[in-house]
C-alpha positions as CSV (number, residue, x, y, z in Angstrom):
1,X,116.0,-105.3,-22.8
2,X,113.4,-103.2,-21.1
3,X,112.8,-99.9,-22.7
4,X,114.1,-100.9,-26.1
5,X,112.1,-99.5,-29.0
6,X,110.6,-102.6,-30.7
7,X,107.7,-101.4,-32.9
8,X,106.3,-98.2,-34.4
9,X,102.8,-97.5,-35.8
10,X,101.7,-94.7,-38.1
11,X,97.9,-94.0,-37.9
12,X,96.6,-92.9,-41.3
13,X,93.4,-91.7,-42.8
14,X,94.4,-93.8,-45.9
15,X,96.7,-96.7,-45.0
16,X,97.3,-97.5,-48.7
17,X,98.4,-94.0,-49.4
18,X,100.6,-93.8,-46.3
19,X,102.3,-97.2,-47.0
20,X,103.0,-96.0,-50.5
21,X,104.6,-92.9,-49.1
22,X,106.9,-94.8,-46.7
23,X,107.7,-97.4,-49.4
24,X,108.8,-94.7,-51.8
25,X,110.7,-92.8,-49.1
26,X,112.5,-95.7,-47.3
27,X,111.9,-98.7,-49.6
28,X,109.9,-100.4,-46.9
29,X,107.8,-103.4,-48.2
30,X,104.4,-103.7,-46.6
31,X,102.2,-106.8,-46.0
32,X,98.7,-107.0,-44.7
33,X,98.8,-108.5,-41.2
34,X,95.6,-110.4,-41.8
35,X,93.9,-109.0,-38.7
36,X,90.1,-109.2,-39.1
37,X,88.4,-105.8,-39.0
38,X,91.5,-103.7,-39.3
39,X,93.6,-102.4,-42.3
40,X,97.0,-103.1,-40.7
41,X,100.0,-103.1,-43.0
42,X,103.2,-104.2,-41.5
43,X,106.9,-103.6,-42.5
44,X,110.0,-105.3,-41.3
45,X,113.0,-103.4,-40.0
46,X,114.7,-102.3,-36.9
47,X,112.3,-101.6,-35.4
48,X,109.5,-103.1,-37.4
49,X,106.2,-101.4,-37.6
50,X,102.9,-100.8,-39.3
51,X,100.6,-98.3,-41.0
52,X,96.9,-98.7,-40.2
53,X,93.7,-96.9,-41.0
54,X,92.5,-94.7,-38.2
55,X,90.3,-91.7,-37.6
56,X,93.3,-90.4,-35.6
57,X,95.4,-90.3,-38.8
58,X,98.0,-87.5,-38.6
59,X,98.1,-87.6,-34.8
60,X,101.8,-88.8,-34.8
61,X,103.6,-92.1,-34.6
62,X,103.1,-94.5,-31.7
63,X,106.2,-96.1,-30.4
64,X,106.2,-99.5,-28.5
65,X,108.8,-100.1,-25.8
66,X,109.7,-103.7,-24.9
67,X,109.0,-104.8,-21.3
68,X,109.6,-108.1,-19.6
69,X,106.8,-107.4,-17.1
70,X,104.0,-105.3,-18.6
71,X,101.9,-105.4,-15.4
72,X,104.7,-103.9,-13.4
73,X,105.5,-101.2,-16.0
74,X,101.8,-100.2,-16.4
75,X,101.7,-99.8,-12.6
76,X,104.9,-97.7,-12.7
77,X,103.5,-95.4,-15.4
78,X,100.5,-94.7,-13.1
79,X,102.7,-94.2,-10.0
80,X,104.8,-91.7,-11.9
81,X,101.7,-89.6,-12.9
82,X,101.2,-90.9,-16.4
83,X,98.2,-92.7,-17.8
84,X,98.1,-96.4,-18.7
85,X,95.3,-98.7,-20.0
86,X,95.2,-102.2,-18.8
87,X,97.2,-104.7,-21.0
88,X,95.4,-106.2,-24.0
89,X,96.1,-109.4,-25.8
90,X,97.6,-109.9,-29.2
91,X,96.8,-113.6,-29.8
92,X,99.8,-115.9,-30.2
93,X,102.1,-112.8,-30.1
94,X,102.0,-111.1,-26.7
95,X,100.5,-108.2,-24.8
96,X,100.3,-104.4,-25.3
97,X,99.2,-101.5,-23.2
98,X,98.6,-97.9,-24.4
99,X,100.0,-95.2,-22.2
100,X,100.7,-91.5,-21.9
101,X,103.5,-89.8,-20.1
102,X,103.0,-86.8,-17.8
103,X,103.1,-84.4,-20.8
104,X,100.4,-86.3,-22.7
105,X,102.7,-88.0,-25.2
106,X,101.4,-91.4,-26.3
107,X,103.5,-94.5,-26.2
108,X,102.8,-98.2,-25.7
109,X,104.4,-101.2,-24.1
110,X,104.8,-104.6,-25.7
111,X,105.6,-107.9,-24.0
112,X,106.2,-111.0,-26.1
113,X,104.2,-114.0,-25.1
114,X,103.3,-116.6,-27.8
115,X,101.0,-118.4,-25.3
116,X,98.4,-115.6,-25.4
117,X,95.2,-117.4,-26.6
118,X,93.0,-116.3,-29.4
119,X,89.6,-114.8,-28.2
120,X,86.8,-117.3,-27.8
121,X,84.1,-117.1,-30.5
């Protein structure tokens, strides 16, 4: 369903400390996603999500909305006066695109697509 909240991310100055906080608060269990070069700790739930180390820690959660046509929806954000980056791959998972609404609130789109290839070495 387009527009369904499917993932949430919490940027953190210290991902270990942040994951400990949410684990203690909600009982979420975190696992390292195994993504090279990024401290990305995922949890399962409705929606699922992650805590990750970022210089933008404390800037607020980033929500991901499901889309069945990420190119169309990125274009629609731009048409409506928002900002949208071009889609980027998540190998063997899908596509995402970072956006901002007309008020500067950050959000992202996610389109599932397991055929997205891993980057060439």
